[in-house]
N, C-alpha and C positions, 0 to 999 in steps of 0.2 A: 503493499499499498505506500510504503515508502513518503513518495510528499506530500500528497493527501493528507497522511495520516501524521506530521508533521504539524500540518494546517493546521490541521483539527484540533493536534493537543496545544498549538500558540492559540482559538479561542476560546479557548477552556482555559485553560486559562488568566487569560485577558477579562475574558465572565467573571471567571469567579475572585477576581483583584478585585473586576468594579463593583463587587457584591460585596469586599469587605472580608473576604474569608482569611483567615490566616494563611502567611506565607506558610508553617510548617505543612496545612493540611495544601495547598496543593502542589505541596515537593509529593505527599505522600499519595498524593490521584496521577501524578507524573508518570512514579512510581509505579502504578499499577495499570495505568492507560499503555507505558511502552511494556509491558507484557503482553496483554490488548493483543496491541498491535505486530508482537511478536507470535501471534500464532494462543497466544496461552488457554485455555478453555481452564482450568481451574479445576479437572476429574483426579480422586486420587486414586490410582488401581489395586486389584484388589491385591493383584499379587507385586507387590511394596510394601503392602504390610501389614500386623497378625495380631490377634484375636490379641486384647487386654483380658486376664482370665480370673486375677489373685491379685485387689490393687486391699491395703487399704479397707479397715471397715471402722468406723465412729464406733461401733456397739462392742470392739473388742479394746478401746483406748481408754486409759487412765487418766486423768487430769485433774491436779487437786483445786479445789475453789480459788483459791490465794491467785495459782496460776492463770486464771482464769479470769480471773478477776484482776488480773498485771493485764491480762493478754486486754483484753477486750476494752484497755482504760485507752492504747494504744489505736486502736480502729474505728475506719471510719465507714460509713454506712453507704456507700453509694448506689440507687437506682434506675435502674433506665428508663428512661420515661417522656419518649421521645413517640412513640405510636397515638397515632389517632382513633384508634376503632372504625376504620372504615370496612374493617369485615362485615363491622353491625351497625352501617349510614349512623358511626358517627362521625362528628366532626369539629370535635374536642378533645384534650387530651383522655383516652382512654382512662385516665386515674382517675377522673373525676363521673367517675358512673358510683353511683348507687349499689354496694353492694351488700348489707346489712344494716337494717333498720335506719334507713334516709346517709348509712356511712357513706363515704364513698371508701375507693382503696388508697388514696392518700392518707382520709382519715385514719384510714385502722394501720398505717404505712408509722403513721406519727406517733400513734399510738402505742404499736411495738415498739420502740427507739423511747418512749420514755418512758416505757413500762421497765425497758432494761438499763437505763439509768440510774433508776431507782431499786433494782435492782440488787446491781455490782455496784452505786454508787462512782458511777464512772459518767468523764463528758457525751462519748457517743459519738459525736455529731453524725448530721444525716444531711448528703445533698442529692441534687438530680441531675443527672447528662439528658436536661430537656435539648428539644427543637425550636427550631422558629414559629413553629406550630402550636407547642404546649406552651410555649414558656409566660406568658401576660398571661393566660387562665389561671395555669399551677400556680402560679409567684402569689396571682389573689385569693387565690384560696389558703397557703400560708399565710394571708396575713393574720388569720386568724388565730396564730399560733406565731405571738408575741415572745416569744420566750424560750423559740426551734435552734432562732442561732449560736450555734457556739464561739466563746472568744472570736467573735467578728467574722468568724468565716463567711464565705459567702451558700445560699443556699440553693445553686443550683450550677453549672455552669452548660455553655451549650456544644452541642453536638454540632458537626463542619453540614456543613453542603457542597454539592457537587452537579455540573450538568449530566444530563440526563443525554447517551453521543449516539443519531441517530445510525442504524444499525447495517446503515450501503457502504457509509466514509467515513467513519466516527467524528465528525464533528460535534461540536453541540446543537440540539433538536429547540425550533423553534416554534413554537403554538402562543403566537396572537391570542387564542380565544380564553385563554389562561396562560398566562405567564407562569407561573406558582409552579406547574405540572412542567417547567421545563427543568426544575428541581430535584434532587430524590437525597436521600441523606444516605453517606456513605460507608451504611453498615454500624452494626454495635461495637464491630472493630476498633471503631477511632474514637474510640472512650480514652485509648491511653493519650494521640495525639492529641486529643482537646483537653483533657488534665496539664498536660504541659505550657499546651499555648493560653489556654485562659488565665493561666499562673495560680490553678488552683493545685495543681499536685505541689507546687513548691509552700504555699503557704498552710497545705497539711504537713509538709515536712516542718517549715519553720514552728507552725505549734505545738508538735511534739510528737505527733502521731504517724506511725510505720506500717501498719497492717491498712489494709483496703477487703469490704468482703462486699461485691456487687448482685447485683438481680434485677430480676425485669421486673417493674412495678406491679404489672399485674401480676406476680407470683406472691401470693398474702403467703403460701409456706417458705417463706426463705425471710424467717424474720432472727432481728440480731441474735445469734448464738454463739455464747461466752466460754464453754466447753469446746467452739471447734474452732474458735480465735486462737486458744491455747496449746491445743494441738497445733495447729498450723504455725502459730511461734514457737515451741518444742521440736520442732521438723526442719526447723531452718533451709526448707524450701524456700523458692523467689516467688512459687507459682503451685495454686491449689485448687484443682477444679474439684466440683458436688455431682457426684455419681448416686443412680439409683439403681436397682438389681430393673430391667429389661420384662414387657409382658408384650402379650400383643396387641393393646388399646397400643405401645409406644414404637411402633415398625418403622414409624416415620421419623423418630428425632434424631440429633445426629450423636455418634458415642465414639468415644476414641477408642485408640489405635497403637501398634507400637511401631514405628515406622524400621523398618530392614534396615537400612542404611547405616540409619544411627543409633537404634534403642529410643530413639525420642520421641515422648507422646505426640500422639498430632490426634486434631479433631477433622473425622469427615462429614460432613450432612450429608441431604437429598445431593443438592445443587451440586456436587462434588462428586457423585459417583455419577456411572456411567450407563446407561438403563439395562444394557445386558447384563451390571450385573448386581443390580438391585436387590437379586434372589439375597448376594451376598450381606447385603444392608439390612435387609428384615427379618434373616434368621436371628431371632432371638437369642440365642443358644449357642449361634459362630461367634456373637462381637453381643454377650449377656449384659452392659450396661451401657444403659444410655448416657447422657453429656446435659445435665440438670439448666444451665445456664447459670450457678448458682457460682460463683467463682468469690478466692480471694488470692489478693497479689501483697506481693513489697515492694513500699511505696520507692524504697530508696534503691534499692534496685531495679525498677521503672525508670526513675529520673536518669541511674546512670546509664542503661542499658541504651537511654532517646537517647541522652548525652553522643553515646559513640556510636552512633548510628544516624545524627541529622536528622532527631525526629520519627524517622523511619524506620519502623520495628519489623516493616518485609513481611506481615503475616500473607497468607496462599491467597492466591485472587479468588473470589467469587463472580466467576460474568455471568447475570442475573439479564435477564430479556422477556422486553417487555413493553407496552403499548404503552405512548405516553401518555393518553387517557386512556386508563387504568378502563373508567364505563365503555371506551369508543373502542373496540374493534377492529375501525376501522382508519383508524387513525398512524401512524409511524410507529413499528417497529423500534426500540432503543432498546441498547446496553447501560444498565448500571453497574456500575464499575464499586465491588462492596467485598469488604470481608467481616470472619466474623471475633465478633472479642476471644471466644474460646478458644479460640485457632495459636493464643497468644501462648500459648500451654510447649507447641514445638524451637519458641524462643528463649526460652530461659533453662541455662542446661539446669539439673536436677526439682524439675518444674514435678509435681505427685500428683494426688485421685486418690480420690475418701470415698466409698459410699454410705449416702446417710439415710436415713428413713425418710419413706414415701411422703411423708406430711411435708418433709421441707419442700414438695415440688405438687402445685397448685395452681396451676397456671387458669385463666381464663380469656381460652379462646374465639369460641362459638359460645351461642344463647346456651344453651346443653348443656356446658360449665356453670353459667352464672345463674338456670335454676336451682342446680346443685347444691349451689353454693347457699343459694340466700331459701333453704330451706333446710326442715331437720334434721335431714343428715349428715349436717354439723350446727354443733355447736363452738359459741362467740365466747371464750375467756376473756378475764378482768385483764389480761395481758394483750387483748384484741387479737391472738393469738386464735386460729380456727381449728377444731379438733373433727377427725369426722368421728360418727359413732357408729357405722355398722361397720362391715366387714365381711364382702367385698363394697367396694363402693355401689350403687347403682347407676347402670348404664341407661344413661336421657336421651332420645334420640327422637327431637322436634323436625316439624315438617320447613325448611327453608322459605319453602313459597310463603307461610303465612309465623315465622316464628326466627327469622333473620339476622333484621335490627333490633335495636334494642328499643325503637316505636311500640312497631307492631305489637313484636314480646311482652311490653305492659301492658300491652291494648287488651292482650288477649289471659291475663294474670294479672284483673284489679286488683285481687282481694289479699294477691301477695302466691309467693308460692305455696302447691298442695304441698300436705306432708311425704314424706317420702321416705323416712326412720323405717319402715317396713318393705321396701319394694325392691326389687330384683333391677325392674326396666320400665322404665313407661319408655312406646313409641307415638308418635302423634302426626299420624298421616290427618291432610284438609283442614278447615279453618275451625279449629274447636277454640270458644272459650271458655274459660276453667272459673266457678263460682269458690265462694270463702267456704274453709273448714274441710277443703278437700283431699280422702287419702287416699295413699295408693298399696295397693300389698297386692304378692310377687312380680310375678308377670304379665303386664299390664299392654294391651295397643288399640288404640280408638285409631276407628278410622273413618270419617265423616266428605261426602263427595255431595258433591252441590252447595246446597246452600250450609249458613254457616250455621252450626253446634253448639249446643253449650251443656258443661258438668255444673249440675245443679248447687245449693248449694249443700254442705254435709252429704257429698255424695264420698259411700267409699265402695273405689276398683278395682276389681279383683278377678282373676282371670274364669271363672267363673260366675260370675255377677252378669246379672240384663242389664248389657247397655241403656241407663236413667239419661245419659246426657243427650240422643239424639236430637234433637226437637228443634228447631230455627231460632236463634238469638231475638 
């Protein structure tokens, strides 16, 4: 592509500079652009890796309370808060979605941090990585917690942005109908250079913090954990990933593996797996542990490594092909250059992983997940952690045509979630609204063709019960 791609890179750099993107972020973008122009696909072939079979387990670790407290006293909580929840029809920060009793993801995250501060007597800053689209709403919501900031540290830093590239010539795409769609985030791996370029990395180190634990804002299972902090500090590792044992429900989640060339741990996601090797990727026995995206890293080692590499960690490229307007399949095809924050495990010598309880992985990606979280299958404790009260968790399958967006979901559950404590599975096919006090028992499938249906107040739904809900609303 030669001169054509050189021109594309020049245009992209100029566009980023004009938008005020940090020079470090522009250099990182150029690093990946050059890989893309050289034909890099980001694929990790199965014959280059071996499975990770026996990582350390948290339930086998002994950590004294004082050791845990000391480690947590030097830890910062970083939440990835760049998502808008567009797959659920949202146009604001996903973390502002109500989860329980009118309280949002963000409210519960703040509650978890405050509870850990009280229990362990530590400062424990909370810092969010916001995007340009989530920052204002998020900071406005946090203004109701005037005591949240610690030692003058900021409550957030901005994730960078980069131009979407036309797939045909790798030039920045133009989309006058909505110029904001010309831009995309560079993936969660942007956390490392953005911590540096924002000044937050130096500010944390200057304030005496050494460790960071990061996780997605929509994963309320990843509450501050002094025991894991104590283990990580004692390990001396520069970086650690939390893993869980895979089940058939986790076949699409990224996993760690051992790279044969140098014995280092690496992360492989779906987008880095060749189509003809997906059978290996989804085999829960072959690759038995999935990556939760809960991470721990040494801030001092990160700063030194970024300094050595000019701000470019060199994480593996993820080539993500989409349409410039995701809702318009006729819009131009674009390439987004991304990297995963968990891929940093291969950068740091001595990086490790630990198997944690499944309770630390509680993401909400769909309204199916949200219904379960809002139901009595979970109990909300005083420290704002959520605990599953049944085993296994009920399976929820809501009709996307009627329940995919938050507005439609809330309209179909006006009195809140039904009781799912005694359910094994709830599948809803069609347009069905639930009244108050509905309970689900066992394996239940509701199907409604044509006119909308109603599950009346107080209905008990069971596999053998006569349907009392199949009437028009």
